[in-house]
TORKE-976914 format. One record per residue (C-alpha): chain; x, y, z. Coordinates in nm, 4 decimals. Layout:
PT  ch        c1        c2        c3
PT   A         X         Y         Z
...
//
This chain:
PT  ch        c1        c2        c3
PT   A    0.0000    0.0000    0.0000
PT   A    0.1024    0.3643   -0.0384
PT   A    0.3145    0.5164    0.2373
PT   A    0.1742    0.8653    0.1722
PT   A   -0.0218    0.8792    0.4958
PT   A   -0.2624    1.1596    0.5762
PT   A   -0.1752    1.1716    0.9470
PT   A    0.1195    1.1037    1.1775
PT   A   -0.0971    0.8512    1.3618
PT   A   -0.1224    0.6347    1.0478
PT   A    0.2548    0.6346    1.0041
PT   A    0.2962    0.5486    1.3732
PT   A    0.0770    0.2355    1.3558
PT   A    0.2036    0.1195    1.0172
PT   A    0.5631    0.1182    1.1428
PT   A    0.7713   -0.0358    1.4194
PT   A    0.5356    0.0603    1.7020
PT   A    0.2581   -0.1291    1.5291
PT   A    0.4781   -0.4387    1.5066
PT   A    0.5467   -0.4150    1.8792
PT   A    0.1743   -0.3961    1.9447
PT   A    0.1241   -0.7208    1.7524
PT   A    0.3785   -0.8985    1.9718
PT   A    0.2213   -0.7702    2.2946
PT   A   -0.1296   -0.8757    2.2018
PT   A   -0.1264   -1.2462    2.1253
PT   A   -0.2621   -1.5522    2.2992
PT   A   -0.5632   -1.7770    2.3408
PT   A   -0.6829   -1.5819    2.6456
PT   A   -0.7498   -1.2808    2.4201
PT   A   -0.9652   -1.4887    2.1875
PT   A   -1.1594   -1.6341    2.4814
PT   A   -1.2241   -1.2851    2.6171
PT   A   -1.3359   -1.1716    2.2721
PT   A   -1.5773   -1.4644    2.2433
PT   A   -1.7454   -1.3486    2.5633
PT   A   -1.7348   -0.9860    2.4507
PT   A   -1.8949   -1.0339    2.1101
PT   A   -2.1513   -1.2775    2.2465
PT   A   -2.2734   -0.9898    2.4617
PT   A   -2.2482   -0.7255    2.1893
PT   A   -2.4426   -0.9297    1.9330
PT   A   -2.7119   -1.0725    2.1609
PT   A   -2.9781   -0.8277    2.0341
PT   A   -2.8575   -0.7976    1.6738
PT   A   -3.0288   -1.0971    1.5194
PT   A   -2.8747   -1.2728    1.2204
PT   A   -2.5441   -1.1311    1.0962
PT   A   -2.4277   -1.2583    0.7577
PT   A   -2.1412   -1.0172    0.6911
PT   A   -1.9179   -0.7889    0.8927
PT   A   -1.6252   -0.5554    0.8420
PT   A   -1.3667   -0.4665    1.1043
PT   A   -1.1660   -0.1488    1.0588
PT   A   -0.8246   -0.2005    1.2143
PT   A   -0.8261   -0.5750    1.2949
PT   A   -0.4492   -0.5973    1.3484
PT   A   -0.3618   -0.9697    1.3652
PT   A   -0.7255   -1.0772    1.3868
PT   A   -0.8017   -1.1549    1.7515
PT   A   -1.1529   -1.0131    1.7176
PT   A   -1.2180   -1.1859    1.3869
PT   A   -1.0922   -1.5185    1.5255
PT   A   -1.3652   -1.5014    1.7893
PT   A   -1.6275   -1.3826    1.5423
PT   A   -1.5462   -1.6666    1.3046
PT   A   -1.6365   -1.9102    1.5829
PT   A   -1.9561   -1.7235    1.6679
PT   A   -2.0595   -1.6675    1.3049
PT   A   -1.9128   -1.9589    1.1063
PT   A   -2.0983   -1.8746    0.7854
PT   A   -2.0547   -1.4969    0.7846
PT   A   -1.8461   -1.3083    0.5301
PT   A   -1.5576   -1.1423    0.7159
PT   A   -1.3615   -0.8379    0.5970
PT   A   -1.0705   -0.6658    0.7691
PT   A   -0.9094   -0.3370    0.6666
PT   A   -0.5627   -0.3064    0.8208
PT   A   -0.2849   -0.0519    0.7653
PT   A    0.0057   -0.2739    0.8771
PT   A    0.1419   -0.5106    0.6154
PT   A    0.2985   -0.7379    0.8768
PT   A   -0.0306   -0.7544    1.0682
PT   A   -0.2149   -0.8496    0.7476
PT   A    0.0106   -1.1539    0.7073
PT   A   -0.0658   -1.2725    1.0607
PT   A   -0.4342   -1.1938    1.0153
PT   A   -0.4482   -1.4285    0.7164
PT   A   -0.2730   -1.6987    0.9181
PT   A   -0.5241   -1.6616    1.2007
PT   A   -0.8367   -1.6239    0.9847
PT   A   -0.7535   -1.7716    0.6425
PT   A   -1.0929   -1.7008    0.4863
PT   A   -1.1052   -1.3310    0.5756
PT   A   -1.1064   -1.0718    0.2988
PT   A   -0.7940   -0.8916    0.4208
PT   A   -0.7387   -0.5452    0.2765
PT   A   -0.4045   -0.3738    0.3351
PT   A   -0.5083   -0.0080    0.3428
PT   A   -0.5518    0.2868    0.5729
PT   A   -0.9081    0.3061    0.7001
PT   A   -0.8895    0.6789    0.6261
PT   A   -0.8470    0.6046    0.2544
PT   A   -1.0474    0.2834    0.2123
PT   A   -1.3821    0.2899    0.0335
PT   A   -1.6203   -0.0028    0.0567
PT   A   -1.7280   -0.1846   -0.2590
PT   A   -2.0130   -0.3600   -0.0799
PT   A   -2.2020   -0.3162    0.2452
PT   A   -2.1797   -0.5387    0.5521
PT   A   -2.4481   -0.6071    0.8117
PT   A   -2.2051   -0.4866    1.0789
PT   A   -1.9126   -0.2442    1.0586
PT   A   -1.7098   -0.1992    1.3756
PT   A   -1.3966   -0.0754    1.5480
PT   A   -1.2512   -0.1959    1.8768
PT   A   -0.9743    0.0126    2.0274
PT   A   -0.9067    0.1905    1.6982
PT   A   -1.0911    0.5242    1.6935
PT   A   -0.9001    0.6254    2.0077
PT   A   -0.5818    0.6311    1.7969
PT   A   -0.7202    0.8277    1.5014
PT   A   -0.6333    1.1936    1.4486
PT   A   -0.9468    1.3808    1.5640
PT   A   -0.9471    1.5889    1.2454
PT   A   -0.9970    1.2687    1.0445
PT   A   -1.2864    1.1281    1.2476
PT   A   -1.5722    1.2888    1.0560
PT   A   -1.4593    1.1334    0.7288
PT   A   -1.4067    0.7971    0.8987
PT   A   -1.7565    0.8106    1.0475
PT   A   -1.8872    0.8601    0.6941
PT   A   -1.6884    0.5586    0.5750
PT   A   -1.8330    0.3420    0.8515
PT   A   -2.1851    0.4605    0.7805
PT   A   -2.1549    0.4045    0.4059
PT   A   -2.0102    0.0540    0.4523
PT   A   -2.2882   -0.0619    0.6853
PT   A   -2.6286   -0.1914    0.5827
PT   A   -2.7589   -0.2408    0.9390
PT   A   -2.5274   -0.1886    1.2351
PT   A   -2.2251    0.0133    1.3459
PT   A   -2.0445   -0.0881    1.6644
PT   A   -1.7727    0.1096    1.8399
PT   A   -1.5823   -0.0238    2.1407
PT   A   -1.3508    0.2522    2.2585
PT   A   -1.2478    0.4589    2.5619
PT   A   -1.5299    0.6968    2.6476
PT   A   -1.5192    1.0570    2.7641
PT   A   -1.8092    1.3053    2.7535
PT   A   -1.5603    1.5691    2.6377
PT   A   -1.2701    1.5131    2.3956
PT   A   -0.9369    1.4608    2.5696
PT   A   -0.5867    1.3611    2.4533
PT   A   -0.3693    1.1398    2.6749
PT   A   -0.0078    1.0158    2.6551
PT   A    0.0247    0.6627    2.5157
PT   A    0.3341    0.4597    2.6045
PT   A    0.5474    0.7724    2.6120
PT   A    0.4018    0.9259    2.2960
PT   A    0.1875    1.2375    2.2669
PT   A   -0.1175    1.2748    2.0398
PT   A   -0.1580    0.8986    2.0009
PT   A   -0.4552    0.8335    2.2325
PT   A   -0.7821    1.0270    2.2259
PT   A   -1.0947    0.9733    2.4332
PT   A   -1.4354    1.1159    2.3404
PT   A   -1.7994    1.0216    2.2837
PT   A   -1.7504    0.8454    1.9498
PT   A   -2.0967    0.6885    1.9478
PT   A   -2.2623    1.0173    2.0371
PT   A   -2.0847    1.1901    1.7510
PT   A   -2.2051    0.9201    1.5110
PT   A   -2.5626    0.9670    1.6345
PT   A   -2.5341    1.3442    1.5884
PT   A   -2.3898    1.3097    1.2380
PT   A   -2.6423    1.0552    1.1090
PT   A   -3.0016    1.1206    1.2271
PT   A   -3.1261    0.7793    1.1135
PT   A   -2.8906    0.5992    1.3537
PT   A   -3.0257    0.4913    1.6914
PT   A   -2.8764    0.3169    1.9909
PT   A   -2.9587   -0.0559    1.9929
PT   A   -2.7479   -0.1612    2.2933
PT   A   -2.4427   -0.0631    2.4966
PT   A   -2.2197   -0.1895    2.7736
PT   A   -1.8816   -0.1840    2.9444
PT   A   -1.5967   -0.4382    2.9311
PT   A   -1.3833   -0.4210    3.2471
PT   A   -1.0122   -0.4974    3.2695
PT   A   -1.0704   -0.6510    3.6147
PT   A   -1.3245   -0.9059    3.4965
PT   A   -1.2122   -1.2308    3.6662
PT   A   -1.2792   -1.4503    3.3610
PT   A   -1.2814   -1.2432    3.0431
PT   A   -1.1004   -0.9099    3.0952
PT   A   -1.0988   -0.6400    2.8316
PT   A   -0.9429   -0.2948    2.8253
PT   A   -1.2053   -0.0848    3.0079
PT   A   -1.3936   -0.0337    2.6822
PT   A   -1.7357    0.1209    2.6473
PT   A   -1.9194   -0.0361    2.3544
PT   A   -2.2202    0.0932    2.1622
PT   A   -2.4233   -0.0939    1.9013
PT   A   -2.5941    0.1544    1.6682
PT   A   -2.8641    0.0610    1.4180
PT   A   -2.9557    0.2219    1.0896
PT   A   -3.3172    0.3235    1.0393
PT   A   -3.5368    0.2267    0.7460
//
């Protein structure tokens, strides 16, 4: 893919830091936690036949979703070339697209389009366009699982500035697209004794008729 990134955050995740993230986030315990997580997220969604993850990295979310939805069409859009290779090893039948989610345009819609721990790392100036991409790529649902803050705030991330942003991502999607409504929401706690996550607030949004 092209290395002409729009933001410094894209360059950051496509490079060596992104490779380090892949090495830190491996293991069967992650997949088990994700099975529990997505079982909760999808409990009110009904039948899902296709889904697209923006920023799947090595595929820990899609590995769990493949078990939960064995017949669904899976797509992952990932900026890191090395992560794409591991994604295809972990989920061989995924449609893996090596591209920045800020540049990608969907050729077909999925029942569910989602991010999990990705929007928090996107340059805030690029969010509006990314929201449009998510909306356009979805035929039914959008799910975001991110760090929540009622007001936008930037925090240091592993010694780096302007790499972690908290805000009301779901609320901004609802404000931008009047036909979206909240279907369900919840919180995934890092201290859960069985299936810990990263203190993520998740929101399942549904498109209107």
